[in-house]
C-alpha positions as CSV (number, residue, x, y, z in Angstrom):
1,X,-45.2,1.8,-83.5
2,X,-42.5,1.7,-80.8
3,X,-39.5,4.0,-81.1
4,X,-37.2,1.0,-81.4
5,X,-39.2,-0.1,-84.5
6,X,-38.9,3.3,-86.0
7,X,-35.1,3.1,-85.5
8,X,-34.9,-0.4,-87.1
9,X,-37.0,0.6,-90.1
10,X,-35.0,3.7,-90.7
11,X,-31.7,1.8,-90.6
12,X,-33.1,-0.8,-93.0
13,X,-34.0,2.0,-95.4
14,X,-30.5,3.4,-95.0
15,X,-29.0,0.2,-96.3
16,X,-28.2,-1.6,-93.0
17,X,-29.4,-5.0,-91.9
18,X,-31.1,-4.8,-88.4
19,X,-31.2,-7.7,-86.0
20,X,-33.5,-8.4,-83.1
21,X,-31.2,-8.5,-80.0
22,X,-31.3,-9.4,-76.4
23,X,-28.9,-6.7,-75.2
24,X,-25.8,-7.5,-77.4
25,X,-26.9,-11.0,-78.4
26,X,-28.9,-11.7,-81.6
27,X,-31.8,-14.1,-80.9
28,X,-33.1,-14.9,-84.4
29,X,-32.1,-18.4,-85.5
30,X,-29.8,-18.5,-88.5
31,X,-29.3,-14.7,-88.6
32,X,-26.0,-14.9,-90.4
33,X,-27.6,-16.3,-93.5
34,X,-30.9,-14.3,-93.4
35,X,-31.8,-11.0,-95.1
36,X,-34.6,-9.3,-93.4
37,X,-37.2,-7.0,-95.0
38,X,-39.5,-4.3,-93.7
39,X,-42.4,-6.7,-93.0
40,X,-40.2,-8.8,-90.7
41,X,-38.8,-5.7,-89.0
42,X,-42.3,-4.4,-88.4
43,X,-43.3,-7.8,-86.9
44,X,-40.7,-7.3,-84.2
45,X,-42.7,-4.4,-82.9
46,X,-44.6,-6.9,-80.7
47,X,-41.4,-8.3,-79.2
48,X,-40.4,-7.3,-75.7
49,X,-36.8,-7.3,-76.7
50,X,-35.7,-3.7,-77.0
51,X,-32.2,-3.9,-78.4
52,X,-31.2,-3.8,-82.0
53,X,-28.2,-5.3,-83.7
54,X,-26.5,-4.5,-87.1
55,X,-25.1,-7.2,-89.3
56,X,-21.6,-6.5,-90.6
57,X,-22.0,-7.4,-94.2
58,X,-20.9,-6.2,-97.7
59,X,-18.3,-3.5,-97.4
60,X,-19.1,-2.6,-93.7
61,X,-16.2,-2.9,-91.2
62,X,-16.0,-2.1,-87.5
63,X,-13.0,-1.1,-85.3
64,X,-14.0,-2.4,-81.9
65,X,-12.0,-0.5,-79.3
66,X,-12.5,-3.0,-76.4
67,X,-10.5,-0.7,-74.0
68,X,-11.7,0.4,-70.6
69,X,-9.0,3.0,-70.1
70,X,-10.3,6.4,-71.3
71,X,-6.8,7.7,-71.8
72,X,-5.8,4.9,-74.1
73,X,-9.0,5.3,-76.2
74,X,-8.4,9.1,-76.5
75,X,-4.8,8.5,-77.6
76,X,-5.8,5.9,-80.2
77,X,-8.6,8.1,-81.5
78,X,-6.1,11.1,-81.8
79,X,-3.4,9.1,-83.6
80,X,-5.7,7.2,-85.9
81,X,-8.0,10.2,-86.6
82,X,-5.0,12.2,-87.7
83,X,-4.2,9.6,-90.3
84,X,-7.7,8.9,-91.4
85,X,-9.8,12.0,-90.5
86,X,-12.8,10.8,-92.5
87,X,-13.4,8.2,-89.8
88,X,-14.6,10.8,-87.3
89,X,-15.9,13.3,-89.8
90,X,-18.3,10.9,-91.6
91,X,-18.2,7.5,-89.8
92,X,-20.3,6.3,-86.9
93,X,-19.0,6.1,-83.3
94,X,-21.0,3.8,-81.0
95,X,-20.8,4.0,-77.2
96,X,-22.0,1.3,-74.8
97,X,-21.3,2.8,-71.4
98,X,-17.8,3.6,-70.2
99,X,-14.8,4.4,-72.5
100,X,-15.3,1.5,-75.0
101,X,-16.2,2.5,-78.5
102,X,-16.9,0.9,-81.9
103,X,-16.0,2.9,-85.0
104,X,-18.2,1.9,-88.0
105,X,-17.1,2.6,-91.6
106,X,-16.7,0.9,-95.0
107,X,-13.6,-0.8,-96.3
108,X,-12.3,-1.0,-99.9
109,X,-11.6,-4.8,-99.6
110,X,-13.6,-6.9,-97.2
111,X,-11.6,-8.9,-94.7
112,X,-12.3,-11.2,-91.7
113,X,-10.8,-10.3,-88.4
114,X,-7.7,-8.4,-87.4
115,X,-6.5,-7.8,-83.8
116,X,-4.0,-6.1,-81.7
117,X,-2.4,-8.0,-78.8
118,X,-4.3,-8.1,-75.4
119,X,-2.8,-5.8,-72.8
120,X,-3.2,-5.4,-69.0
121,X,-1.7,-2.9,-66.5
122,X,-0.8,-5.2,-63.7
123,X,-2.0,-8.0,-61.4
124,X,-2.7,-11.6,-62.4
125,X,-3.6,-11.8,-66.2
126,X,-5.6,-14.9,-65.5
127,X,-7.9,-13.1,-63.1
128,X,-11.1,-12.1,-65.0
129,X,-11.4,-9.1,-62.7
130,X,-8.1,-7.6,-64.1
131,X,-9.1,-5.4,-67.1
132,X,-7.7,-6.5,-70.5
133,X,-7.5,-4.1,-73.4
134,X,-7.6,-5.0,-77.1
135,X,-8.5,-3.5,-80.5
136,X,-10.3,-5.9,-82.9
137,X,-11.3,-5.1,-86.4
138,X,-14.2,-7.0,-88.1
139,X,-15.1,-7.2,-91.7
140,X,-17.9,-9.0,-93.6
141,X,-15.8,-12.2,-94.2
142,X,-16.2,-13.1,-90.6
143,X,-19.7,-13.6,-89.2
144,X,-20.3,-10.7,-86.8
145,X,-22.9,-8.3,-85.6
146,X,-22.8,-5.3,-83.3
147,X,-25.6,-4.0,-81.1
148,X,-26.4,-0.4,-82.0
149,X,-29.5,0.6,-80.1
150,X,-31.4,-0.1,-76.9
151,X,-30.2,-1.7,-73.6
152,X,-26.6,-2.8,-73.4
153,X,-26.7,-4.3,-69.9
154,X,-29.1,-4.9,-67.1
155,X,-28.6,-5.5,-63.3
156,X,-29.9,-8.4,-61.3
157,X,-33.3,-6.7,-61.0
158,X,-33.6,-6.5,-64.8
159,X,-33.1,-2.7,-64.8
160,X,-31.1,-1.1,-67.7
161,X,-27.7,0.1,-66.5
162,X,-26.2,1.0,-69.8
163,X,-27.6,1.7,-73.3
164,X,-26.1,2.0,-76.8
165,X,-25.8,5.5,-78.2
166,X,-24.0,7.3,-81.0
167,X,-21.7,10.4,-80.8
168,X,-23.2,13.5,-82.4
169,X,-26.5,11.8,-83.1
170,X,-25.3,10.1,-86.3
171,X,-26.4,6.5,-86.3
172,X,-27.5,3.8,-88.8
173,X,-31.0,5.3,-88.5
174,X,-29.9,8.7,-89.6
175,X,-26.9,8.0,-91.9
176,X,-27.1,6.2,-95.3
177,X,-24.8,3.3,-95.7
178,X,-23.4,4.9,-98.8
179,X,-22.4,8.1,-96.9
180,X,-20.0,6.2,-94.6
181,X,-16.3,6.8,-95.5
182,X,-14.3,4.1,-97.2
183,X,-11.0,3.2,-95.6
184,X,-8.3,1.0,-97.1
185,X,-8.0,-2.4,-95.6
186,X,-4.5,-1.5,-94.5
187,X,-6.0,1.1,-92.2
188,X,-7.5,-1.6,-89.9
189,X,-4.1,-3.3,-89.5
190,X,-2.7,0.2,-88.7
191,X,-5.3,0.6,-85.9
192,X,-4.2,-2.6,-84.3
193,X,-0.5,-1.6,-84.7
194,X,-1.1,1.8,-83.3
195,X,-2.8,0.5,-80.2
196,X,0.0,-2.0,-79.5
197,X,2.5,1.0,-79.7
198,X,0.3,3.2,-77.4
199,X,-0.2,0.4,-74.9
200,X,3.5,-0.5,-74.7
201,X,4.4,3.2,-74.3
202,X,1.9,3.5,-71.5
203,X,3.6,0.7,-69.6
204,X,1.0,-2.0,-70.2
205,X,2.0,-5.7,-70.3
206,X,1.0,-8.0,-73.2
207,X,-0.9,-11.1,-72.2
208,X,1.3,-14.0,-72.9
209,X,0.2,-15.9,-76.0
210,X,-2.1,-13.1,-77.3
211,X,-0.8,-13.0,-80.9
212,X,-2.0,-10.3,-83.2
213,X,-3.3,-10.8,-86.7
214,X,-6.0,-12.8,-88.3
215,X,-7.2,-16.2,-87.2
216,X,-5.4,-19.1,-88.9
217,X,-7.4,-22.3,-88.3
218,X,-6.6,-25.1,-90.7
219,X,-8.2,-28.4,-91.3
220,X,-6.6,-31.0,-93.7
221,X,-9.7,-33.1,-94.4
222,X,-10.5,-32.7,-98.1
223,X,-10.1,-35.8,-100.4
224,X,-9.8,-35.8,-104.2
225,X,-13.3,-36.9,-104.7
226,X,-14.9,-34.6,-102.2
227,X,-17.7,-32.7,-104.0
228,X,-17.7,-28.9,-103.7
229,X,-20.8,-26.9,-104.8
230,X,-19.5,-23.7,-106.4
231,X,-21.6,-20.6,-107.1
232,X,-20.7,-20.0,-110.7
233,X,-19.4,-23.4,-112.0
234,X,-21.7,-26.0,-110.5
235,X,-20.5,-29.0,-108.5
236,X,-16.9,-30.0,-108.9
237,X,-14.7,-32.5,-107.1
238,X,-11.7,-31.3,-105.2
239,X,-9.4,-32.7,-107.9
240,X,-11.3,-30.8,-110.6
241,X,-11.3,-27.7,-108.5
242,X,-7.6,-27.9,-108.0
243,X,-7.0,-28.1,-111.7
244,X,-9.3,-25.2,-112.3
245,X,-7.7,-23.0,-109.6
246,X,-4.1,-23.9,-110.7
247,X,-4.9,-22.8,-114.3
248,X,-6.4,-19.5,-113.2
249,X,-4.0,-18.8,-110.3
250,X,-3.1,-15.1,-110.2
251,X,-6.0,-13.7,-112.3
252,X,-7.5,-12.0,-109.3
253,X,-11.1,-13.4,-109.7
254,X,-13.0,-14.6,-106.7
255,X,-14.6,-18.1,-106.6
256,X,-17.2,-18.9,-103.9
257,X,-18.8,-22.1,-102.8
258,X,-21.1,-23.6,-100.2
259,X,-20.1,-25.4,-97.0
260,X,-22.2,-28.4,-97.7
261,X,-19.0,-30.5,-98.0
262,X,-18.6,-30.3,-94.2
263,X,-22.0,-29.2,-93.0
264,X,-25.2,-30.2,-94.9
265,X,-27.0,-27.1,-93.6
266,X,-24.4,-24.7,-95.1
267,X,-26.0,-24.5,-98.5
268,X,-25.4,-20.9,-99.5
269,X,-23.0,-20.9,-102.4
270,X,-21.4,-17.6,-101.4
271,X,-20.5,-18.5,-97.8
272,X,-17.0,-19.9,-98.5
273,X,-14.1,-18.5,-100.5
274,X,-11.9,-20.7,-102.7
275,X,-8.2,-19.8,-103.0
276,X,-4.8,-21.1,-104.0
277,X,-1.8,-20.7,-101.7
278,X,1.2,-22.5,-100.1
279,X,-1.0,-25.4,-99.1
280,X,-2.5,-25.6,-102.5
281,X,-6.3,-25.5,-102.7
282,X,-7.9,-23.7,-99.7
283,X,-11.6,-23.3,-99.0
284,X,-12.1,-20.6,-96.3
285,X,-15.2,-20.7,-94.1
286,X,-16.1,-17.0,-93.4
287,X,-18.3,-18.0,-90.4
288,X,-15.6,-19.8,-88.4
289,X,-12.4,-18.5,-89.9
290,X,-11.4,-22.1,-90.8
291,X,-9.5,-23.0,-94.0
292,X,-10.0,-26.5,-95.5
293,X,-7.1,-28.2,-97.4
294,X,-6.3,-31.6,-99.0
295,X,-5.7,-34.3,-96.5
296,X,-2.4,-35.1,-98.2
297,X,-1.0,-31.6,-97.6
298,X,-1.2,-31.8,-93.8
299,X,2.2,-30.8,-92.3
300,X,4.1,-33.6,-90.6
301,X,4.0,-33.9,-86.8
302,X,7.6,-32.7,-86.6
303,X,6.9,-29.6,-88.6
304,X,3.7,-28.9,-86.6
305,X,5.7,-29.2,-83.4
306,X,8.5,-26.9,-84.6
307,X,6.0,-24.3,-85.8
308,X,4.2,-24.4,-82.4
309,X,7.6,-23.9,-80.7
310,X,8.4,-21.0,-83.0
311,X,5.2,-19.2,-82.1
312,X,5.3,-20.0,-78.4
313,X,8.9,-20.4,-77.3
314,X,9.6,-22.0,-73.9
């Protein structure tokens, strides 16, 4: 058995979901919906692909410090570690060559994606060669995986130039999932806020239009008779689901459904979250970050223009 297979089996037994990766990219079709077992992991032993990914699911969460300035990384780690010391005492710190790090922990309330602004030190921000710095936090409500073992990058000759490694030897293969510290969801927003403060104090410039926060993609395409397949209450029309959600609004319970109403292949009835908010019924797609609403609740063209102007003033 190859060493990478030993690593994958160990992380599976520790409660993590391994993925077969080509460097940082998963190659198994449909990996977001799949749950692998030991037999499948052992079958990868014959594969020439040497990298292993880890699915971010359940209560897992990752703070991705996508920052190539070592001083900024150290400053963020110092500030954030002082507020949440359990992160570096019990969490996992993954390196991939250079200063960039990924901090792996658990969260008390799963979320999708939170981000800082993107920053640069000078030059043309549209030039890909100018380094950009950003902190992104990912939870299980947004489809995501992180490579955790094996090659990170290869040169033109196919030679490995960087590999994934963990600080202190603690990795998903040596640390049980249950042993990771649990941080409050608010801590991840604080990590983004802290980095914005540190970057500004260091004289960096925010990339124009790089807004912080969570993705807010909305589609107003649901009709009253659109059928929604819920996990716990069978198939309901949008009108029936609206009455149901309006009656139970505020009781804190979570309702999930499939995405078959917009994609016939999205049949898992736990892939979307049903909620009730300022646009009435909302069905949130955890894979794309899109929220679906009633067609009749779409904002007017004038309102949409004014909102766009507010977010991006001339």
